[in-house]
C-alpha positions as CSV (number, residue, x, y, z in Angstrom):
1,M,-17.0,117.9,179.4
2,P,-20.5,116.7,180.4
3,A,-21.3,116.0,184.0
4,S,-21.1,112.3,184.8
5,T,-24.3,110.4,185.8
6,P,-24.3,109.5,189.5
7,V,-23.8,105.8,190.0
8,K,-26.8,104.1,191.7
9,C,-26.6,101.1,193.9
10,P,-27.8,98.0,191.9
11,I,-29.4,96.6,195.1
12,C,-31.6,99.5,196.2
13,G,-31.0,102.4,193.7
14,K,-29.6,104.9,196.2
15,P,-26.5,106.9,195.3
16,A,-23.2,104.9,195.6
17,A,-20.7,105.6,198.3
18,P,-17.2,106.4,197.1
19,D,-15.6,103.7,199.2
20,T,-18.1,100.9,198.2
21,T,-18.9,101.9,194.5
22,P,-21.1,100.8,192.8
23,F,-22.9,100.0,196.1
24,C,-24.2,102.4,198.7
25,T,-23.0,100.4,201.7
26,S,-20.6,97.5,202.5
27,R,-23.6,95.5,203.4
28,H,-25.0,95.7,199.9
29,R,-21.5,94.9,198.5
30,D,-21.3,91.8,200.7
31,R,-24.8,90.8,199.7
32,D,-23.9,90.9,196.0
33,L,-20.7,88.9,196.7
34,L,-22.8,86.2,198.5
35,Q,-25.1,86.0,195.5
36,W,-22.1,85.3,193.2
37,L,-20.6,82.8,195.6
38,G,-23.9,81.0,196.2
39,E,-24.6,80.8,192.5
40,G,-27.5,83.2,192.8
41,Y,-26.4,84.8,189.5
42,R,-26.2,82.4,186.5
43,I,-25.6,82.8,182.9
44,P,-27.6,80.3,180.8
45,G,-25.8,78.0,178.5
46,R,-26.5,75.1,176.3
47,P,-27.5,71.9,178.1
48,I,-24.8,69.3,178.7
49,S,-25.1,65.7,177.6
50,P,-26.5,63.2,180.0
51,T,-23.1,61.5,180.1
52,G,-21.5,64.6,181.6
53,L,-18.6,66.9,180.8
54,D,-16.1,64.2,179.9
55,S,-18.0,63.3,176.7
56,D,-16.1,63.5,173.4
57,E,-19.3,64.6,171.7
58,D,-18.0,68.1,170.9
59,A,-14.3,67.3,170.6
60,D,-12.6,68.5,167.4
């Protein structure tokens, strides 16, 4: 069986710690969580209509 590739912290690139994988420290883990909670990470989608989400435009 091939050796597994060491997991690197997505924040700084250092090796991940076993108790905070995939992050190297709990500080970096918390920083990533705050990015999610503060909408720092976004997935682009199609624009919504000017009338808002309650529009029947896409209803089938």
